[in-house]
N, C-alpha and C positions, 0 to 999 in steps of 0.2 A: 758299534753302538746302534741301537734302534733309532730310526728316523723320528718317531714320535717323541722319544726322550730328547733328541737334539732340538726339535721344534720347541718343546717346553723350556729347555735350557736357554735357547735364544730369546724367548719371551721373558723369562725370569731375569736374564742379564741385560734386559732393555735393548736388545738388538732387533726385536720385533715389537711393534706396538700391538695393543690388544685386538684391534680390528683385523690387522694382517694375520695375527695368530689365529683368531676365530675362523677366518676364511681358510686357513691351511688345515685346520683340524675338522672342518665340516666333512662328513662322509669319508672318513679315512678307511683304509683297508682293514678288515677285521683282524688280519694277522698282526698288524701294528698295535691293535688294542690289547692283545695278549701281553704286551710288554709294559702296560701301564703300571704294573707293580714295580717296575724298575725306576720309576720316577721317584726321586728322593722326596720323602714326606717330612713335614715339620709338624710340630704340635701347636702352631699358632696360625692365625688367619694371615695369609700372605699370598704372593703371586702364584705359588705352586698350587695352593688350595683352589684359587680362582681358575687356574689352568686345568686342573683335573676335573672340576665341576663343569667347565665349559666343554671339555672333551666328552664327558658323559652326556650332557644335555643334547649335543648335536649328533651323538652316535648311540643313543639308548637302544635302538632296535637290534644292534648286534653286540650289545654289552651283556655279559653274564654276571649278574650281581650275586649269584648264589654262594660263591666262595671268595668273594672279594674281601680283602682285609684292609683296604684303604679306608682310613677313618672318615674321609669326606664323602666317599661313595656310600659307605655303610650308613652314614647319617641320612642320606637321601633314601636308601633302601628301607630304613626303619620308618621313615615318614610315609612312603607310599604303600608299605605293608605288602599285602598280597595282590594289590591291584595291578592290572596289566596296563602298561604304558601304551597309549594310543598315538601320541604325537607330542612334539614340542614346537610351539608356534612362537616365533620371534616377533615381538611388537616393535622394538627399537634396539639397535646396536650401534654403539660408537666406541671410540677409544676410551671413553669415560664410564660407560655403563652398558648393561644388557638388561632388557626387560622382556620376559617371555612367559608363556603359559605352558605348563607341563600337564597334558591331558591324560587321565587314567580312566580305567573302566568304571570307576566309582565317583571320582571327584577331580577337580582341576586345582592346580597349585600355581600361584604366581611366583615367579623367580625373578629377583632383582639382584644383580651383581654390580659391585663397584670394583673394577679391576685396577683402578688408579691409585697412586700413592698419596692422593689428596682427598680430603673430605669433600663431598659434593652435595649440593642442594638440587635434587632431581625432580623435574616437573613430570608428573605421571600422565599416562594416556587417560582420556576422559572415561573410558569404561572400567578403569581400575581405581581412579580417584574417588574420594568422598564416599568410601565404604568402610565397613568394619571387617577386619580379618583376624584370624588366629595366626599369630607369628610363632612358628616352630622354634626359631632361634631364641626368641624372648620368652617362650613358654607362657604367653599371655595374649589377650586380645588387644589389638591396636586399631585406632581410627586413622585411616589415611585420608589426608585432605588432598589438595591439589599438588603438593610436593612433599618429598620426604628427604630428610638429611641422612646421608650414608657416610659412615666412617671409611677411611681408606681400606682397601683390600677387604671389603665386607660383602655380605650377601644376606638376603632375607628370603625365606621360603614361607609363603603365606597361603592360607585357605580362607575363602570368603565365608563369613558367618551368615 
């Protein structure tokens, strides 16, 4: 079995915490990414979805989205459209959340992940807080204040308005 699949399985079975998982999947070998399609998918928001999105965010530069059938990666592809991804900047990462900025040739997206099995009240970095965003998950505008409530195993993809 592929090493990447094993790492995801270890994370999903709680043998790895999120921070250790994220450190293992940063800058993985491109040949390992070819087997991301072997990672079991679910139709709900869960640890696998968080794992797959994390792998993509840290390895966007060697990821080919053109033929990917993974529903979570396809969601990101639909959002970024034809823009070229320039970089992913991590603001903060812990076992309970990841906050980052996905930079593209046309616009930037704020990515907030809650990889934990608990709802969290997340204090936002000052340059993200107190602004209005379009939330792609909600399909609506939202006003972020100093903090945001995040359901378990959830994510937001936001674009500043």
